[in-house]
C-alpha atoms as a printed R data frame, in Angstrom:
    type eleno elety resid chain resno       x       y       z
1   ATOM     1    CA   MET     A     1 -36.897 -23.292 -10.650
2   ATOM     2    CA   THR     A     2 -37.490 -23.049  -6.928
3   ATOM     3    CA   GLN     A     3 -33.966 -24.262  -6.131
4   ATOM     4    CA   THR     A     4 -32.508 -21.917  -8.733
5   ATOM     5    CA   ALA     A     5 -34.383 -18.989  -7.245
6   ATOM     6    CA   ALA     A     6 -33.225 -19.994  -3.764
7   ATOM     7    CA   VAL     A     7 -29.607 -19.888  -4.934
8   ATOM     8    CA   ALA     A     8 -29.986 -16.721  -7.017
9   ATOM     9    CA   GLY     A     9 -31.602 -14.717  -4.203
10  ATOM    10    CA   PRO     A    10 -28.601 -14.751  -1.812
11  ATOM    11    CA   ALA     A    11 -26.245 -14.203  -4.761
12  ATOM    12    CA   ARG     A    12 -28.123 -11.058  -5.807
13  ATOM    13    CA   ALA     A    13 -28.183  -9.824  -2.212
14  ATOM    14    CA   ARG     A    14 -24.449 -10.389  -1.935
15  ATOM    15    CA   THR     A    15 -23.821  -8.506  -5.169
16  ATOM    16    CA   ARG     A    16 -26.017  -5.612  -3.999
17  ATOM    17    CA   ARG     A    17 -24.093  -5.476  -0.731
18  ATOM    18    CA   ARG     A    18 -20.782  -5.382  -2.571
19  ATOM    19    CA   MET     A    19 -21.958  -2.716  -4.999
20  ATOM    20    CA   THR     A    20 -23.370  -0.614  -2.167
21  ATOM    21    CA   GLY     A    21 -20.109  -0.846  -0.244
22  ATOM    22    CA   LEU     A    22 -18.147   0.098  -3.352
23  ATOM    23    CA   LEU     A    23 -20.330   3.145  -3.977
24  ATOM    24    CA   ILE     A    24 -19.867   4.208  -0.345
25  ATOM    25    CA   GLY     A    25 -16.128   3.773  -0.787
26  ATOM    26    CA   LEU     A    26 -16.130   5.894  -3.954
27  ATOM    27    CA   ALA     A    27 -18.090   8.617  -2.163
28  ATOM    28    CA   ALA     A    28 -15.618   8.532   0.737
29  ATOM    29    CA   LEU     A    29 -12.733   8.778  -1.741
30  ATOM    30    CA   ALA     A    30 -14.335  11.826  -3.388
31  ATOM    31    CA   VAL     A    31 -14.713  13.526   0.005
32  ATOM    32    CA   ALA     A    32 -11.099  12.667   0.892
33  ATOM    33    CA   VAL     A    33  -9.887  14.183  -2.390
34  ATOM    34    CA   VAL     A    34 -11.800  17.419  -1.728
35  ATOM    35    CA   LEU     A    35 -10.408  17.620   1.818
36  ATOM    36    CA   SER     A    36  -6.889  16.944   0.579
37  ATOM    37    CA   ILE     A    37  -7.127  19.874  -1.829
38  ATOM    38    CA   ALA     A    38  -8.912  22.237   0.561
39  ATOM    39    CA   VAL     A    39  -7.275  21.591   3.953
40  ATOM    40    CA   GLY     A    40  -3.814  22.722   4.967
41  ATOM    41    CA   SER     A    41  -1.990  25.573   6.649
42  ATOM    42    CA   ARG     A    42  -4.275  27.744   4.495
43  ATOM    43    CA   PHE     A    43  -7.865  26.526   4.166
44  ATOM    44    CA   ILE     A    44  -9.418  26.974   0.739
45  ATOM    45    CA   GLY     A    45 -13.216  26.706   0.581
46  ATOM    46    CA   PRO     A    46 -14.869  24.236  -1.813
47  ATOM    47    CA   ALA     A    47 -16.204  27.037  -4.033
48  ATOM    48    CA   GLU     A    48 -12.746  28.578  -4.343
49  ATOM    49    CA   VAL     A    49 -11.206  25.160  -5.015
50  ATOM    50    CA   TRP     A    50 -13.713  24.538  -7.808
51  ATOM    51    CA   ARG     A    51 -13.021  27.971  -9.326
52  ATOM    52    CA   VAL     A    52  -9.240  27.718  -9.405
53  ATOM    53    CA   LEU     A    53  -9.327  24.126 -10.630
54  ATOM    54    CA   TRP     A    54 -10.753  25.386 -13.907
55  ATOM    55    CA   ASN     A    55  -9.184  28.831 -13.869
56  ATOM    56    CA   ASP     A    56  -5.495  28.954 -12.964
57  ATOM    57    CA   ASP     A    57  -5.377  32.724 -12.594
58  ATOM    58    CA   GLY     A    58  -2.084  32.869 -10.711
59  ATOM    59    CA   SER     A    59  -3.730  33.818  -7.432
60  ATOM    60    CA   PRO     A    60  -2.285  32.420  -4.167
61  ATOM    61    CA   SER     A    61  -5.120  29.877  -4.013
62  ATOM    62    CA   ALA     A    62  -4.461  28.755  -7.585
63  ATOM    63    CA   VAL     A    63  -0.742  28.352  -6.916
64  ATOM    64    CA   ILE     A    64  -1.399  26.287  -3.788
65  ATOM    65    CA   VAL     A    65  -3.947  24.052  -5.523
66  ATOM    66    CA   HIS     A    66  -2.118  23.464  -8.817
67  ATOM    67    CA   GLN     A    67   1.483  23.363  -7.683
68  ATOM    68    CA   LEU     A    68   1.193  21.807  -4.226
69  ATOM    69    CA   ARG     A    69  -2.047  20.072  -3.369
70  ATOM    70    CA   LEU     A    70  -3.132  18.540  -6.675
71  ATOM    71    CA   PRO     A    71   0.217  16.762  -7.250
72  ATOM    72    CA   ARG     A    72   0.219  15.652  -3.603
73  ATOM    73    CA   THR     A    73  -3.334  14.307  -3.867
74  ATOM    74    CA   ALA     A    74  -2.624  12.477  -7.124
75  ATOM    75    CA   LEU     A    75   0.500  10.917  -5.588
76  ATOM    76    CA   ALA     A    76  -1.522   9.757  -2.563
77  ATOM    77    CA   ILE     A    77  -4.097   8.120  -4.852
78  ATOM    78    CA   GLY     A    78  -1.431   6.200  -6.765
79  ATOM    79    CA   VAL     A    79   0.575   5.147  -3.718
80  ATOM    80    CA   GLY     A    80  -2.518   4.259  -1.669
81  ATOM    81    CA   ALA     A    81  -3.862   2.039  -4.453
82  ATOM    82    CA   ALA     A    82  -0.463   0.355  -4.800
83  ATOM    83    CA   LEU     A    83  -0.106  -0.424  -1.092
84  ATOM    84    CA   GLY     A    84  -3.716  -1.609  -0.778
85  ATOM    85    CA   LEU     A    85  -3.291  -4.004  -3.699
86  ATOM    86    CA   ALA     A    86   0.120  -5.188  -2.482
87  ATOM    87    CA   GLY     A    87  -1.293  -6.002   0.946
88  ATOM    88    CA   THR     A    88  -4.187  -7.896  -0.620
89  ATOM    89    CA   LEU     A    89  -1.844  -9.940  -2.802
90  ATOM    90    CA   MET     A    90   0.478 -10.708   0.089
91  ATOM    91    CA   GLN     A    91  -2.361 -11.886   2.320
92  ATOM    92    CA   ALA     A    92  -3.750 -14.054  -0.484
93  ATOM    93    CA   LEU     A    93  -0.415 -15.637  -1.403
94  ATOM    94    CA   THR     A    94   0.483 -16.443   2.215
95  ATOM    95    CA   ARG     A    95  -3.131 -17.160   3.292
96  ATOM    96    CA   ASN     A    96  -2.293 -14.903   6.193
97  ATOM    97    CA   PRO     A    97  -4.573 -11.991   7.198
98  ATOM    98    CA   LEU     A    98  -1.682 -10.448   9.161
99  ATOM    99    CA   ALA     A    99   0.591 -10.105   6.140
100 ATOM   100    CA   GLU     A   100   1.399  -6.686   4.688
101 ATOM   101    CA   PRO     A   101   4.447  -5.201   2.959
102 ATOM   102    CA   GLY     A   102   5.680  -3.385   6.059
103 ATOM   103    CA   LEU     A   103   5.297  -6.266   8.501
104 ATOM   104    CA   LEU     A   104   6.944  -8.761   6.142
105 ATOM   105    CA   GLY     A   105   9.867  -6.451   5.490
106 ATOM   106    CA   VAL     A   106   9.199  -5.655   1.832
107 ATOM   107    CA   ASN     A   107   8.986  -1.910   2.443
108 ATOM   108    CA   LEU     A   108  12.214  -1.928   4.445
109 ATOM   109    CA   GLY     A   109  13.842  -4.056   1.748
110 ATOM   110    CA   ALA     A   110  12.989  -1.336  -0.741
111 ATOM   111    CA   SER     A   111  14.275   1.247   1.752
112 ATOM   112    CA   THR     A   112  17.568  -0.624   2.049
113 ATOM   113    CA   GLY     A   113  18.041  -0.432  -1.698
114 ATOM   114    CA   VAL     A   114  17.273   3.279  -1.633
115 ATOM   115    CA   VAL     A   115  19.651   4.130   1.214
116 ATOM   116    CA   ILE     A   116  22.467   2.275  -0.526
117 ATOM   117    CA   ALA     A   117  21.727   4.268  -3.678
118 ATOM   118    CA   ILE     A   118  21.779   7.538  -1.714
119 ATOM   119    CA   ALA     A   119  24.900   6.758   0.291
120 ATOM   120    CA   PHE     A   120  27.170   5.150  -2.281
121 ATOM   121    CA   LEU     A   121  25.866   6.221  -5.692
122 ATOM   122    CA   GLY     A   122  24.652   9.767  -5.007
123 ATOM   123    CA   VAL     A   123  21.160   9.070  -6.333
124 ATOM   124    CA   GLY     A   124  18.745  11.850  -5.416
125 ATOM   125    CA   SER     A   125  15.500  11.429  -7.387
126 ATOM   126    CA   ALA     A   126  12.588   9.006  -7.507
127 ATOM   127    CA   THR     A   127  13.617   7.914 -10.993
128 ATOM   128    CA   GLY     A   128  16.962   6.825  -9.628
129 ATOM   129    CA   TYR     A   129  15.551   5.346  -6.428
130 ATOM   130    CA   VAL     A   130  12.969   3.174  -8.120
131 ATOM   131    CA   TRP     A   131  15.316   0.534  -9.544
132 ATOM   132    CA   PHE     A   132  17.107   0.077  -6.238
133 ATOM   133    CA   ALA     A   133  13.761  -0.020  -4.428
134 ATOM   134    CA   PHE     A   134  12.582  -2.739  -6.811
135 ATOM   135    CA   LEU     A   135  15.707  -4.803  -6.247
136 ATOM   136    CA   GLY     A   136  15.432  -4.509  -2.467
137 ATOM   137    CA   ALA     A   137  11.718  -5.336  -2.484
138 ATOM   138    CA   ALA     A   138  12.217  -8.332  -4.786
139 ATOM   139    CA   LEU     A   139  15.043  -9.838  -2.752
140 ATOM   140    CA   THR     A   140  13.164  -9.317   0.514
141 ATOM   141    CA   SER     A   141   9.980 -10.880  -0.877
142 ATOM   142    CA   ALA     A   142  11.860 -13.959  -2.050
143 ATOM   143    CA   ILE     A   143  13.787 -14.373   1.220
144 ATOM   144    CA   VAL     A   144  10.772 -13.905   3.510
145 ATOM   145    CA   PHE     A   145   8.600 -16.269   1.483
146 ATOM   146    CA   ALA     A   146  11.429 -18.834   1.521
147 ATOM   147    CA   LEU     A   147  12.080 -18.494   5.269
148 ATOM   148    CA   GLY     A   148   8.383 -18.632   6.135
149 ATOM   149    CA   GLY     A   149   7.813 -21.787   4.083
150 ATOM   150    CA   SER     A   150  11.026 -23.719   4.569
151 ATOM   151    CA   GLY     A   151  11.303 -26.884   6.613
152 ATOM   152    CA   ARG     A   152   7.877 -27.462   8.101
153 ATOM   153    CA   ALA     A   153   4.639 -26.405   6.446
154 ATOM   154    CA   ALA     A   154   4.243 -22.651   6.149
155 ATOM   155    CA   THR     A   155   1.943 -21.004   8.676
156 ATOM   156    CA   PRO     A   156   0.724 -17.417   8.999
157 ATOM   157    CA   GLU     A   157   2.633 -16.998  12.237
158 ATOM   158    CA   ARG     A   158   5.904 -18.231  10.723
159 ATOM   159    CA   GLN     A   159   5.530 -15.777   7.838
160 ATOM   160    CA   VAL     A   160   5.124 -12.887  10.293
161 ATOM   161    CA   LEU     A   161   8.080 -14.037  12.394
162 ATOM   162    CA   ALA     A   162  10.245 -14.423   9.284
163 ATOM   163    CA   GLY     A   163   9.288 -10.913   8.184
164 ATOM   164    CA   VAL     A   164   9.962  -9.377  11.594
165 ATOM   165    CA   SER     A   165  13.318 -11.154  11.889
166 ATOM   166    CA   PHE     A   166  14.488 -10.141   8.437
167 ATOM   167    CA   THR     A   167  13.252  -6.584   9.019
168 ATOM   168    CA   ALA     A   168  15.572  -6.383  12.039
169 ATOM   169    CA   VAL     A   169  18.493  -7.449   9.848
170 ATOM   170    CA   LEU     A   170  17.623  -4.874   7.179
171 ATOM   171    CA   GLY     A   171  17.246  -2.150   9.798
172 ATOM   172    CA   ALA     A   172  20.739  -2.941  11.077
173 ATOM   173    CA   ILE     A   173  22.122  -2.712   7.530
174 ATOM   174    CA   VAL     A   174  20.432   0.644   6.926
175 ATOM   175    CA   TRP     A   175  21.787   2.213  10.108
176 ATOM   176    CA   ALA     A   176  25.237   0.739   9.595
177 ATOM   177    CA   VAL     A   177  25.349   2.463   6.209
178 ATOM   178    CA   LEU     A   178  24.084   5.765   7.612
179 ATOM   179    CA   VAL     A   179  26.547   5.759  10.506
180 ATOM   180    CA   THR     A   180  29.450   5.286   8.136
181 ATOM   181    CA   ARG     A   181  28.117   7.759   5.569
182 ATOM   182    CA   ARG     A   182  26.870  10.739   7.542
183 ATOM   183    CA   ASP     A   183  26.556  12.857   4.408
184 ATOM   184    CA   ALA     A   184  23.602  10.682   3.357
185 ATOM   185    CA   PHE     A   185  21.794  10.876   6.689
186 ATOM   186    CA   ASP     A   186  20.109  14.262   6.231
187 ATOM   187    CA   LYS     A   187  18.707  13.330   2.834
188 ATOM   188    CA   TYR     A   188  17.589   9.905   4.040
189 ATOM   189    CA   ARG     A   189  15.870  11.007   7.258
190 ATOM   190    CA   HIS     A   190  13.375  13.180   5.370
191 ATOM   191    CA   TRP     A   191  12.582  10.308   3.036
192 ATOM   192    CA   ASP     A   192  12.523   7.518   5.638
193 ATOM   193    CA   VAL     A   193   9.650   8.887   7.729
194 ATOM   194    CA   GLY     A   194   7.194   8.381   4.855
195 ATOM   195    CA   SER     A   195   5.706  11.590   3.537
196 ATOM   196    CA   LEU     A   196   3.691  12.997   0.647
197 ATOM   197    CA   SER     A   197   5.088  16.521   1.103
198 ATOM   198    CA   ASP     A   198   8.372  17.876  -0.240
199 ATOM   199    CA   ARG     A   199   8.267  15.486  -3.183
200 ATOM   200    CA   GLU     A   200   9.167  16.541  -6.700
201 ATOM   201    CA   THR     A   201   6.085  17.574  -8.670
202 ATOM   202    CA   ASP     A   202   6.777  14.955 -11.330
203 ATOM   203    CA   THR     A   203   7.327  12.116  -8.848
204 ATOM   204    CA   LEU     A   204   4.072  10.401  -9.802
205 ATOM   205    CA   VAL     A   205   4.933  10.648 -13.497
206 ATOM   206    CA   GLN     A   206   8.281   8.989 -12.830
207 ATOM   207    CA   VAL     A   207   6.815   5.967 -11.034
208 ATOM   208    CA   ALA     A   208   3.469   5.795 -12.883
209 ATOM   209    CA   PRO     A   209   4.531   3.180 -15.481
210 ATOM   210    CA   PHE     A   210   5.532   0.752 -12.727
211 ATOM   211    CA   LEU     A   211   2.366   1.441 -10.744
212 ATOM   212    CA   VAL     A   212   0.147   0.898 -13.805
213 ATOM   213    CA   VAL     A   213   1.778  -2.425 -14.701
214 ATOM   214    CA   GLY     A   214   1.602  -3.609 -11.091
215 ATOM   215    CA   ILE     A   215  -2.056  -2.582 -10.725
216 ATOM   216    CA   LEU     A   216  -3.107  -4.299 -13.964
217 ATOM   217    CA   LEU     A   217  -1.210  -7.463 -13.054
218 ATOM   218    CA   ALA     A   218  -2.755  -7.524  -9.569
219 ATOM   219    CA   LEU     A   219  -6.295  -7.119 -10.922
220 ATOM   220    CA   ALA     A   220  -5.699  -9.860 -13.482
221 ATOM   221    CA   LEU     A   221  -4.841 -12.327 -10.690
222 ATOM   222    CA   GLY     A   222  -8.158 -11.980  -8.840
223 ATOM   223    CA   GLY     A   223  -9.863 -15.151 -10.075
224 ATOM   224    CA   ARG     A   224  -6.701 -17.232  -9.776
225 ATOM   225    CA   LEU     A   225  -6.169 -16.075  -6.196
226 ATOM   226    CA   ASN     A   226  -9.623 -17.479  -5.388
227 ATOM   227    CA   ALA     A   227  -8.525 -20.844  -6.780
228 ATOM   228    CA   LEU     A   228  -5.240 -20.689  -4.863
229 ATOM   229    CA   GLY     A   229  -7.163 -20.044  -1.651
230 ATOM   230    CA   MET     A   230  -8.658 -23.541  -1.937
231 ATOM   231    CA   GLY     A   231  -5.218 -25.121  -1.734
232 ATOM   232    CA   ASP     A   232  -2.622 -26.041  -4.326
233 ATOM   233    CA   GLU     A   233  -4.213 -29.366  -5.237
234 ATOM   234    CA   SER     A   234  -7.671 -27.888  -5.720
235 ATOM   235    CA   ALA     A   235  -6.222 -24.968  -7.689
236 ATOM   236    CA   THR     A   236  -4.409 -27.365 -10.007
237 ATOM   237    CA   ALA     A   237  -7.589 -29.389 -10.481
238 ATOM   238    CA   LEU     A   238  -9.363 -26.168 -11.506
239 ATOM   239    CA   GLY     A   239  -6.729 -25.497 -14.171
240 ATOM   240    CA   ALA     A   240  -4.689 -22.932 -12.236
241 ATOM   241    CA   HIS     A   241  -0.917 -23.059 -11.812
242 ATOM   242    CA   PRO     A   242   0.015 -22.278  -8.175
243 ATOM   243    CA   GLY     A   243   3.706 -21.715  -8.897
244 ATOM   244    CA   ARG     A   244   2.982 -19.322 -11.736
245 ATOM   245    CA   ILE     A   245   0.400 -17.452  -9.650
246 ATOM   246    CA   ARG     A   246   2.912 -16.950  -6.834
247 ATOM   247    CA   VAL     A   247   5.627 -15.730  -9.196
248 ATOM   248    CA   LEU     A   248   3.255 -13.249 -10.868
249 ATOM   249    CA   GLY     A   249   2.004 -12.146  -7.449
250 ATOM   250    CA   ILE     A   250   5.532 -11.494  -6.200
251 ATOM   251    CA   VAL     A   251   6.292  -9.540  -9.398
252 ATOM   252    CA   ALA     A   252   3.193  -7.398  -8.815
253 ATOM   253    CA   ILE     A   253   4.070  -6.863  -5.137
254 ATOM   254    CA   THR     A   254   7.596  -5.835  -6.113
255 ATOM   255    CA   LEU     A   255   6.373  -3.353  -8.723
256 ATOM   256    CA   LEU     A   256   3.772  -1.840  -6.414
257 ATOM   257    CA   CYS     A   257   5.874  -1.658  -3.233
258 ATOM   258    CA   GLY     A   258   9.030  -0.631  -5.049
259 ATOM   259    CA   ALA     A   259   7.363   2.276  -6.850
260 ATOM   260    CA   ALA     A   260   5.344   3.409  -3.814
261 ATOM   261    CA   THR     A   261   8.342   3.290  -1.476
262 ATOM   262    CA   ALA     A   262  10.619   5.024  -3.961
263 ATOM   263    CA   ALA     A   263   8.082   7.852  -4.283
264 ATOM   264    CA   CYS     A   264   7.079   8.426  -0.653
265 ATOM   265    CA   GLY     A   265   9.298   6.399   1.624
266 ATOM   266    CA   PRO     A   266   8.060   3.472   3.729
267 ATOM   267    CA   LEU     A   267   4.395   3.682   4.769
268 ATOM   268    CA   TRP     A   268   3.136   1.112   7.258
269 ATOM   269    CA   PHE     A   269  -0.200  -0.634   7.807
270 ATOM   270    CA   ILE     A   270  -2.069   0.577   4.698
271 ATOM   271    CA   GLY     A   271  -1.617  -2.888   3.203
272 ATOM   272    CA   LEU     A   272  -2.859  -4.511   6.423
273 ATOM   273    CA   ALA     A   273  -5.969  -2.409   6.977
274 ATOM   274    CA   VAL     A   274  -7.314  -2.173   3.428
275 ATOM   275    CA   PRO     A   275  -7.941  -5.918   2.749
276 ATOM   276    CA   TYR     A   276  -9.346  -6.324   6.256
277 ATOM   277    CA   ILE     A   277 -11.905  -3.552   5.686
278 ATOM   278    CA   ALA     A   278 -12.700  -4.807   2.177
279 ATOM   279    CA   ARG     A   279 -13.488  -8.346   3.367
280 ATOM   280    CA   MET     A   280 -16.175  -6.923   5.654
281 ATOM   281    CA   PHE     A   281 -18.143  -6.092   2.482
282 ATOM   282    CA   THR     A   282 -16.890  -8.606  -0.075
283 ATOM   283    CA   GLY     A   283 -16.253 -11.844   1.754
284 ATOM   284    CA   ALA     A   284 -13.375 -13.942   0.430
285 ATOM   285    CA   ASP     A   285 -13.755 -13.138  -3.291
286 ATOM   286    CA   HIS     A   286 -10.422 -11.593  -4.295
287 ATOM   287    CA   ARG     A   287 -11.845 -10.171  -7.512
288 ATOM   288    CA   TRP     A   288 -13.911  -7.816  -5.373
289 ATOM   289    CA   ILE     A   289 -11.276  -7.319  -2.659
290 ATOM   290    CA   LEU     A   290  -8.784  -6.063  -5.253
291 ATOM   291    CA   VAL     A   291 -11.313  -3.601  -6.684
292 ATOM   292    CA   TYR     A   292 -12.108  -2.351  -3.175
293 ATOM   293    CA   ALA     A   293  -8.372  -1.976  -2.512
294 ATOM   294    CA   LEU     A   294  -8.133   0.424  -5.445
295 ATOM   295    CA   VAL     A   295 -10.648   2.664  -3.661
296 ATOM   296    CA   LEU     A   296  -9.946   2.116   0.033
297 ATOM   297    CA   GLY     A   297  -6.153   2.407  -0.189
298 ATOM   298    CA   PRO     A   298  -6.176   5.973  -1.565
299 ATOM   299    CA   THR     A   299  -9.016   6.937   0.787
300 ATOM   300    CA   LEU     A   300  -7.160   5.766   3.889
301 ATOM   301    CA   LEU     A   301  -3.921   7.424   2.808
302 ATOM   302    CA   LEU     A   302  -5.615  10.726   1.953
303 ATOM   303    CA   VAL     A   303  -7.506  10.802   5.256
304 ATOM   304    CA   SER     A   304  -4.267  10.075   7.133
305 ATOM   305    CA   ASP     A   305  -2.505  12.857   5.236
306 ATOM   306    CA   VAL     A   306  -5.258  15.361   6.004
307 ATOM   307    CA   ALA     A   307  -5.211  14.310   9.671
308 ATOM   308    CA   GLY     A   308  -1.459  14.946   9.763
309 ATOM   309    CA   ARG     A   309  -2.029  18.503   8.524
310 ATOM   310    CA   VAL     A   310  -4.782  19.217  11.070
311 ATOM   311    CA   LEU     A   311  -3.544  17.565  14.279
312 ATOM   312    CA   VAL     A   312  -0.505  19.802  14.823
313 ATOM   313    CA   SER     A   313  -1.507  22.771  12.644
314 ATOM   314    CA   PRO     A   314   0.166  24.989  11.511
315 ATOM   315    CA   ALA     A   315   2.926  22.369  11.548
316 ATOM   316    CA   GLU     A   316   2.434  18.992   9.885
317 ATOM   317    CA   LEU     A   317   2.841  15.328  10.843
318 ATOM   318    CA   PRO     A   318   4.267  13.116   8.072
319 ATOM   319    CA   VAL     A   319   1.664  10.697   6.799
320 ATOM   320    CA   GLY     A   320   3.889   7.742   7.707
321 ATOM   321    CA   VAL     A   321   3.595   8.699  11.384
322 ATOM   322    CA   VAL     A   322  -0.204   8.937  11.157
323 ATOM   323    CA   THR     A   323  -0.628   5.570   9.394
324 ATOM   324    CA   ALA     A   324   1.548   3.930  12.051
325 ATOM   325    CA   PHE     A   325  -0.633   5.371  14.843
326 ATOM   326    CA   LEU     A   326  -3.796   4.223  13.076
327 ATOM   327    CA   GLY     A   327  -2.502   0.814  12.047
328 ATOM   328    CA   ALA     A   328  -0.798  -0.344  15.225
329 ATOM   329    CA   PRO     A   329  -4.049  -0.804  17.230
330 ATOM   330    CA   LEU     A   330  -5.559  -2.738  14.315
331 ATOM   331    CA   PHE     A   331  -2.550  -5.042  14.157
332 ATOM   332    CA   ILE     A   332  -2.700  -5.656  17.915
333 ATOM   333    CA   ALA     A   333  -6.410  -6.493  17.669
334 ATOM   334    CA   LEU     A   334  -5.790  -8.933  14.823
335 ATOM   335    CA   CYS     A   335  -2.923 -10.571  16.691
336 ATOM   336    CA   ARG     A   336  -5.129 -11.064  19.736
337 ATOM   337    CA   ARG     A   337  -7.855 -12.567  17.572
338 ATOM   338    CA   ARG     A   338  -5.398 -15.035  16.050
339 ATOM   339    CA   LYS     A   339  -3.956 -15.808  19.507
340 ATOM   340    CA   LEU     A   340  -0.357 -15.366  18.443
341 ATOM   341    CA   ARG     A   341   0.568 -15.518  22.119
342 ATOM   342    CA   LEU     A   342   0.238 -19.315  21.838
343 ATOM   343    CA   LEU     A   343   3.260 -19.551  19.522
């Protein structure tokens, strides 16, 4: 009994810590949602927001809330959750805390599919983009995973280098297409910067089925990712199937990144920061990290979006610019910790 109590005590403390962190995250998400609805070129007080939420009386405040800010906030929640989960999956599958969809080229792979659709097929809506984004994300995922693990044993550094190298190739393809098809440039440049504004009001509805399937699949992999983290041999001994886990993980990453990128354009560093913050509260248990990602991803994206509205008010910075400014210092700090300069 004494030994059991000694084991149970730290376990209960760990669970309390995780639950406390999750509640703090939920509270932060609620505050971010309120700010996203209230803050903009026209500030709407919390009392007025609450009134028009339940009473769409056609007033200017009601129009702003219902037609502009609520759809934008809902889109940020869906996209933030998708990118947070995708980053968590990518770091787990590669065993690389530096991995994220942007750094490994998956976002730009989706972008390449989208720019080809815009330039050569005249596609102009998220519903049309999404299939091309999926194809680009899937091909990029497969190529980067293959390059990072071919020949010698895969290492975190090789995965990053493979992603950066292939991203350079994709960037060249994108700009080669745009230079030869100038009619597509104006449409693409507004999409490419990564933004939650100027999106169709039904954008989230169009990509929601793909987001839901990707989110459910990601959450279902939590326990198996823990087994995979012990190594392929240990995972097999525990009854897991490493190959199947990786295939399902890549499918989930493709669904999540493809839908998010089709809806908002490429957004960097959300997938890097969210798992890193989550592990501060959860440790290495991916069942908890994935749940935290559902909360922290939308929170970080909403806060970045609000910051973009405030920093250059009455103008607005696209959220993709803000996330890049916030994420770059974090990436540099992580690189220094891992001593990538020794490569």
